[in-house]
N, C-alpha and C positions, 0 to 999 in steps of 0.2 A: 309602418311606424316613423314616427320622425326620427332623422338621423342622430339625433343625441343619444338615441336608444341603440346605437348599432353595436356597441362594446359589449352589451349585455349576452350572456352564452346562456342559450336555452337548451341545456342538456344536462342530464344526472351527473353528479360530481362523483358518483360511483358506479360499476356496473353499467357505464352508459353503452358498452358495445357488445356487450355478450350475446344478443341475440342476431346482431348484425355479423358476427363472426363466428356463429355456429352454422354448421349446414342447413337451408333453406327449410326442410321438411319438419325441424325443431319446432318451427313457429308456425308454419305453414297448415294451420288446422283443419281449414278448407278440403284438403285433399287428405285427411285423416279417412281410413277405412277402419270401422268399429267392428270388433270380434264379439258378437253378441250370445251372452249367455243364456242359458234356459230358466225361463220365469217360473216354470214348476219346482224347481230348486228351493224357493222362497215363497214363506207364509208370512202375512202381515198380523201382527199382534195387536199393537194400539198406535193410536196416532200420537206422535210426541211433538210434533210442530208444524207450522206453516209459513211458507214465504210469498213473497210476490209471485215469485216462478216457479214454487214447488208445493208438495205436500209431505211430511216426514213421518215416518212409521218406525217402531221399534218391528223388526221382524225376525224371524226364524230360518236359518239355511237347513233344510231338512235333508239335502242330499248326501251327507256323510253318515259316518257310523253313528256318531252323536249330533244330535242337533246343536247347533250355534248361534248365538243371539248376533243379529247384523242390525244396521240403520238402511232402510230403504228411503230412500228419495225419488219421489213420483213426480215428474217434470210436467208441468202444465204447457199448453200449444204455446210454444214459442219458436222463432226462428231457427232451422236444422244449425246453422252457423254458429249459435250461442251455445249449443249442446255440444256441438265438436269443439269448441275453443274449449269450455270447461273440461270436458274427458281430456283433451291433449296436454291442459294444463296440469292436470291430476297427475297424468301419466309421466310428464317431464318430472314433477315434483316426488314422485313415490321412493319412500325410504328415508326422504329428508326429516329433520329433527322436528317432533311434533306437528308433522303433516299428517292430515286424516287419511288412512289409507283407503283406496277405490279399489274394492274386490272384484264388483263384475257390474256388467252393462246388459241390463235386459229389456226385453220389447214385448208389451201385451199384444198377443196375436189378433185380438179381435179389435181392439181400439187404436193400436199401433203406438200407443203411449210409451215413452222410454222411461225407464228407470235406473237410478245409478244406487249400487250397493257397496255399502262402506262397513269398515271394523265398527264394532259396538261399542260406545264410550258411556259410561255411567254418569251422565251431568245432574249438578245441583244448578238449579235456577239463580242466575247472579244475586238477583234481587234479595235472596235468602242468603246465599253464601257469602258475598262480599263484604257484609256487616260483622260477620264471625272471623274475618280472617285478620292474623297478628301482621305487625310490621313485616317479622320474617317471611311470613307466608307472601304475602303481595310482592317483596322482592322476588321471591324465588318462581312466583307465577308470572309476574311480568318479564322476567330472565326466560323464562320458558317460552312465552309469546315472543319475545326479540330474537332468540334462536331460530324460529320458524321464520319470522320476517326476514331475517337477514338470509336466512338459506334461499326463499323465494326471490329476492334481490339479487343474490349473488347467481342467480338461475336467470336473470333477465325477465322476472314477471313482478306486478305490482298487483297486490291481491284488491285492493279498490273497494273492500267494504269490511275494514276492522272495525268491531263492535262488541259488547260482552255476549250478545246471541251466538255470535260467530266463533267464539271461544270455549269450546268443552271442558271441564274441569272435573275430573273424578277425584275427589278431595281425599278419598280414604286410600287411595292409590299413588296421591300426588302427580296426576299424570293431566297432563294438557294438550289439547290438540284444535289447531286452527282448522276451522271448516268453511263451507259454502263459497267455493270458487267459482261461483258464476257471475260475478262481475269481474274476475281477474284477467288482465291482458298482458300481452308482450310488450316490454318495452322497447322503442326505436328512438332515438336521438330525434329532434327536430320534427317528430311525427305527432299530429294535434289529436288529442283523445276527447272523447265524448265527455261533458262536464257532469252529464246526468248519473252519477256513481256516487256511491258510499250513502248512508243514511243520514237526513238531514243534521243529527246533534255532532255528527263525525266527520261532516264535510270540511275540508280545509278552506282557507281566504280563496286558494286559485279556483277551487270549482264555484265558488260563491260570486266572483268577479269575472267568470268566462274566460280566464286564462287556460288554454288547451294546450300549451306544451309543457305540461306538468310531468313528474317522473315519480321515483319509489318515495319521495320525500312527503308525498300524500299521506301514505301509510301511516309516518311517524307522528303528522299531527293528529290523526286518528288516534292513535297510542296514546297521544299527548291527552287528549279529551277522555279517555279510559281511566288513565292513572290520575289525571286532576279530581275527577270523579270518586276514585276510590279513595284517594289521601286525604281530601277536603271533605269528604261525605256529605257530596251536593250531585245528586243522579238526577239527569244529565249534567255535566258541568256547565255547557251552552245551551239553554232551553229556549231554541227560538221556536216561534210558532209557524213560522214558512222561512222559505230561504233567504228572504229580504231581511226578514226579522233575524236568522241567525247570524246573517254580518254585523247585525247593530248590537246583539249579545256578546259577539267577540269582542267589537269596538268598546265595548262600556267596560272590558277588561284589559284589552292591549292598548287602547288608547287609538284616537283618530289620526295623530300627527304619523305615527308609524304605518297606519294603514294608507295614509295619502302617499308617504315616500316609497311603500311598495308598489303602487300604482303608478306612481312617475317612472320609478326604474324600469319597469317593463313596459310603459307606454299604455298602459290602461287607463278606461275612463268607468266610473260608474253609469248606468243610467238614470236619467233624472228624478226618477222613482226613487229608487236607491239612495239617491243623494239627499233626497228631502227627508228621507227616514231615520238616515243617519245620526244627523246632530253634530255634535262637538263634545268630545269625552277625553278626560287625561286618562294617563295609564296608571291602572289599579294595582299597587304592590301586593306580590304574593301573600304576605306575612298578613293582609286583610282578610284574608280565608281561613284563616287560623285561628280555632276557638279551643273550649274545653273538650270539646267531643271529639275532635281530630287530632289533638296536639301530639299524641302518640303514636301518630304515623307520619305527621307533618316534620321528618328530621331535614338537618339543612340540606345532606344529599339529596333527599326526594324532591324538595323546591326546586333545587339546583336542575335536577335532570327533566323535572316539569318545563322549567322554564326554556330547556335548550330545545326543547321539543314544540312548545306552543310558540312559534315564531311566524308574523303573517308570510316573511320572505322563504319561499320553500328551500331556498337556498342557503340560508341561516341555521336551519335545522341540524340537529344531529343527526349522522347517518346511523343505518342500522350496525353497520360495523363499527365504529366508534362507541356507539350507545351500549354494544356488549362489555367495553371496556371500563363505563362510568364507574367512579366510585360505591354507587348507590347499592350496585351488587358485589360488593368485595364481600360481603356475609355468606353471600349464597353462592357464589361461583362454582366452591369445590364441593357443594351439593349436587352439582349438575355436570359432574365429569370432569372435573379440571377446569384450570383456566382457560379461556375464550377459545374452547378448539375451533368453532366456527369462522372466527375472525382469524385466527392464526393461520387456516387453511388456505384463507382468502390471496 
């Protein structure tokens, strides 16, 4: 890296040393010994989803007095390390606000395929639910999601796959759960992380320009993409056709001058193919996305919050802790158990 960039700090602005300061076994998932449950306690009812690394089913726990519903995530063949990481992270986060509860871990005696058993959450598909949400509903659910993100960040963990598919909402009970911790990772300062994480439309610029020293602020970009899509009724908000095009779509909104300033600050270069595709774009004011269809959601506080999330420079993005205190959430904070208890405890 050129000498002029030596002053740049490559560490998270909050919770940077959480994992460093905890005992090694907190984050040393490779040493985890799994206490396997009995697969016969569970029966599969129906398939409810599938991902790159798993198939997900609604199930029933038939072991107790009365059968109870659950979610069974049957993992596809993947490195044992990855499974151990997901389990360790889920265990570390158990009981946190709006974090999905891991109830059991079982293995098929014949195929040796492991499955994770979770609490059941009645979910409405986001494409159906989101267009029906009121301004207050949106503020409430984003606040609930933020509480989960702030908690995992305060515990030294980045989710790295925040997107609507990983946010379960039972609207009848006003209950939200952040799920799928399969890409989550323990944060350590100055550590280089894999940039092949998150789903394309929610990938932060740091991933798209191959900056590996990223941190929790990646999740805040993904949250910004989610919120912008909901507020402006444009799903997804940045609709790239591949990773190169994803950065182009971002640049058409945030402009190329700020992108180049970001690259210069961190001593990064785009590869020639990306540079050629990028072109030159001026910054588009957020007001330009407001129309008659979305103006009932696009309050100044909403726009201000989106603006503080969708910044090229991850160090300029609002932190999960500060986000909990943003005025956008003033009308819903008391619905969620008093003033930002999570931030107050931190």
